[in-house]
C-alpha positions as CSV (number, residue, x, y, z in Angstrom):
1,M,-9.9,47.2,-18.3
2,K,-10.5,50.1,-15.9
3,K,-8.4,50.6,-12.8
4,E,-11.5,50.9,-10.6
5,Y,-12.7,47.4,-11.6
6,I,-9.3,46.0,-10.5
7,S,-9.5,47.9,-7.3
8,Y,-13.1,46.6,-6.6
9,G,-11.9,43.1,-7.3
10,I,-9.0,43.3,-4.9
11,I,-11.2,44.9,-2.2
12,G,-13.8,42.1,-2.7
13,I,-11.1,39.4,-2.4
14,V,-9.7,40.9,0.8
15,A,-13.1,41.4,2.3
16,G,-14.1,37.8,1.5
17,L,-10.9,36.5,3.1
18,V,-11.4,38.6,6.3
19,L,-15.1,37.6,6.5
20,G,-14.3,33.9,6.0
21,F,-11.6,34.0,8.7
22,V,-14.0,35.6,11.2
23,V,-16.8,33.2,10.5
24,A,-14.6,30.2,10.6
25,N,-13.1,31.2,14.0
26,Q,-16.6,31.8,15.5
27,V,-17.9,28.4,14.3
28,S,-14.8,26.5,15.5
29,S,-14.8,28.2,18.9
30,S,-18.5,27.7,19.5
31,G,-20.0,24.5,18.2
32,G,-17.2,22.8,16.2
33,A,-14.8,22.2,19.1
34,A,-14.7,19.2,21.3
35,P,-16.7,19.4,24.5
36,Q,-14.7,21.0,27.3
37,A,-13.7,18.9,30.4
38,A,-15.8,19.3,33.6
39,A,-14.9,22.3,35.7
40,G,-12.1,21.7,38.1
41,S,-10.6,18.7,36.2
42,E,-7.5,18.8,34.0
43,P,-8.1,18.2,30.3
44,K,-6.2,15.1,29.2
45,A,-4.4,15.0,25.9
46,A,-5.8,12.3,23.6
47,S,-3.2,10.0,22.2
48,V,-2.9,9.5,18.5
49,N,-2.6,5.8,19.3
50,S,-5.7,5.7,21.4
51,S,-8.3,3.2,20.5
52,N,-11.0,5.7,21.4
53,T,-10.4,7.8,18.3
54,G,-13.5,6.5,16.6
55,Q,-11.5,5.2,13.7
56,A,-11.7,1.5,12.9
57,L,-8.5,-0.3,12.6
58,P,-7.7,-2.2,9.4
59,P,-8.4,-5.9,9.3
60,G,-5.7,-8.0,10.9
61,H,-4.3,-5.0,12.9
62,P,-3.2,-6.0,16.4
63,P,-5.1,-4.5,19.3
64,I,-3.8,-1.2,20.6
65,D,-2.7,-1.0,24.2
66,S,-2.0,2.7,24.9
67,S,0.2,1.8,27.9
68,Q,2.6,-0.3,25.9
69,T,4.9,0.8,23.1
70,I,5.8,-1.8,20.5
71,P,8.6,-1.0,18.2
72,A,8.2,-1.7,14.5
73,P,10.2,-4.7,13.1
74,P,13.3,-3.9,11.1
75,L,13.1,-3.8,7.3
76,P,14.6,-6.9,5.7
77,S,18.3,-6.6,5.1
78,A,20.0,-7.7,1.8
79,A,21.3,-10.8,3.5
80,A,17.9,-11.8,4.9
81,S,16.1,-11.1,1.7
82,G,18.7,-13.2,-0.2
83,A,18.1,-16.1,2.2
84,A,14.3,-15.7,1.8
85,S,14.5,-15.9,-2.0
86,G,16.3,-19.3,-1.7
87,S,13.6,-20.9,0.3
88,S,10.9,-22.7,-1.6
89,A,7.9,-21.9,0.6
90,P,7.8,-18.6,2.5
91,T,6.6,-18.9,6.1
92,E,3.4,-17.3,7.1
93,G,3.8,-13.5,7.7
94,A,7.3,-13.4,6.4
95,V,8.3,-10.8,3.9
96,S,9.6,-12.8,0.9
97,E,11.8,-11.4,-1.8
98,L,10.1,-11.1,-5.2
99,P,11.7,-13.6,-7.6
100,S,12.7,-12.3,-11.1
101,L,9.7,-11.6,-13.4
102,D,12.0,-12.0,-16.4
103,P,11.3,-14.8,-18.8
104,M,13.9,-17.6,-19.4
105,P,16.0,-17.5,-22.6
106,A,14.3,-19.1,-25.6
107,S,17.0,-21.8,-25.6
108,S,16.0,-23.1,-22.2
109,K,14.3,-26.5,-22.1
110,E,12.8,-26.0,-18.6
111,E,9.0,-26.2,-18.3
112,R,7.5,-22.7,-18.6
113,A,4.5,-21.3,-16.5
114,E,2.2,-21.2,-19.5
115,Q,2.8,-24.9,-20.2
116,K,1.7,-25.9,-16.8
117,Y,-0.9,-23.3,-15.8
118,K,-3.9,-21.8,-17.6
119,N,-4.4,-18.2,-18.6
120,I,-0.8,-17.0,-18.0
121,Q,-0.5,-13.6,-19.6
122,L,2.3,-11.3,-18.3
123,L,4.4,-14.1,-16.7
124,K,4.9,-16.1,-19.9
125,G,8.3,-17.6,-20.2
126,I,9.2,-17.9,-16.5
127,P,10.0,-21.3,-15.1
128,S,6.7,-23.0,-13.9
129,E,8.2,-23.6,-10.4
130,R,8.9,-19.9,-10.0
131,L,5.3,-18.9,-10.5
132,T,4.3,-20.2,-7.0
133,K,7.2,-18.3,-5.4
134,I,6.1,-15.1,-7.2
135,M,2.5,-15.6,-6.0
136,F,3.7,-16.1,-2.4
137,A,5.7,-12.8,-2.7
138,F,2.6,-11.0,-3.8
139,K,0.7,-12.5,-0.9
140,S,3.1,-11.5,1.8
141,S,3.9,-8.0,0.3
142,L,0.2,-7.1,0.3
143,G,-0.8,-9.0,3.4
144,V,-3.6,-10.9,1.6
145,D,-4.4,-14.5,0.8
146,C,-4.8,-16.0,-2.7
147,T,-8.5,-15.3,-2.9
148,Y,-7.8,-11.6,-2.9
149,C,-7.1,-11.9,-6.7
150,H,-8.2,-15.4,-7.5
151,I,-11.4,-17.4,-7.3
152,K,-10.8,-20.4,-5.0
153,D,-9.8,-23.6,-7.0
154,E,-10.3,-21.7,-10.3
155,F,-7.1,-19.6,-10.5
156,E,-7.3,-19.2,-14.3
157,K,-10.5,-17.1,-14.2
158,D,-10.3,-13.3,-14.6
159,D,-13.5,-12.5,-12.7
160,K,-11.9,-10.3,-10.0
161,P,-10.7,-6.7,-10.8
162,T,-7.8,-7.2,-8.4
163,K,-6.3,-9.7,-10.8
164,Q,-6.3,-7.1,-13.5
165,T,-4.7,-4.6,-11.2
166,A,-2.1,-7.2,-10.3
167,R,-1.2,-7.5,-14.0
168,K,-0.8,-3.7,-14.2
169,M,1.4,-3.8,-11.1
170,I,3.6,-6.6,-12.6
171,Q,4.2,-4.4,-15.7
172,L,4.9,-1.4,-13.5
173,V,7.5,-3.3,-11.5
174,R,9.1,-4.5,-14.8
175,D,9.2,-1.1,-16.3
176,T,10.6,0.6,-13.2
177,N,13.3,-2.0,-12.8
178,A,14.2,-1.6,-16.5
179,K,14.5,2.2,-16.0
180,L,16.7,1.7,-12.9
181,G,19.0,-0.4,-15.0
182,G,20.2,-2.7,-12.3
183,T,21.4,0.1,-9.9
184,A,18.4,-0.7,-7.6
185,R,15.4,-3.0,-7.7
186,V,11.8,-2.4,-6.6
187,T,9.4,-5.0,-5.5
188,C,5.7,-5.0,-4.5
189,F,6.9,-4.6,-0.9
190,T,8.7,-1.4,-1.8
191,C,5.4,0.5,-1.8
192,H,2.8,-1.8,-0.2
193,R,4.6,-2.8,3.0
194,G,2.0,-5.5,3.9
195,Q,-1.0,-3.4,2.9
196,T,-3.4,-3.7,-0.1
197,R,-3.1,0.1,-0.7
198,P,0.3,1.8,-0.4
199,A,0.5,4.5,2.2
200,Q,0.4,8.0,0.7
């Protein structure tokens, strides 16, 4: 390869960068910027929490009052999450601890989920009474209701893609906890924090 071709290539790249920078600055300073405030008035800084941003709030989000600051609730402590796992029916809006997804030992005589419910795939072998607690944990961790994954009154059907995704997530939680080896434990809430899609 000739040195002059390399030189032309470098000059072309530098010229392209300079030209792009100049054009971008002209476009942003002329038409792309927000309209300026009227003459004589002070421009007011827009709040990131302002409801006038043009962005729609997610469903279930409380209304935003820019004059009032509301602190976020604290994350559940180990003691609170232990107490939550002992209750049979989580209260509405409460973050419930995810019960164990591990199956019972084969020697256990307790009724299993697949004996009581239809179409149990990944949660085979767990106690049947634990299945409802697990479903309530999914519900509160994602901030959804049962029909997000299930068809109303036909829970065994696999018609919704979210049910298939939930099965993949169950396997992900199991695999992650197995890799952690008991030093820590992840749940649905670890990533989702009450949202259907985890924050990125």
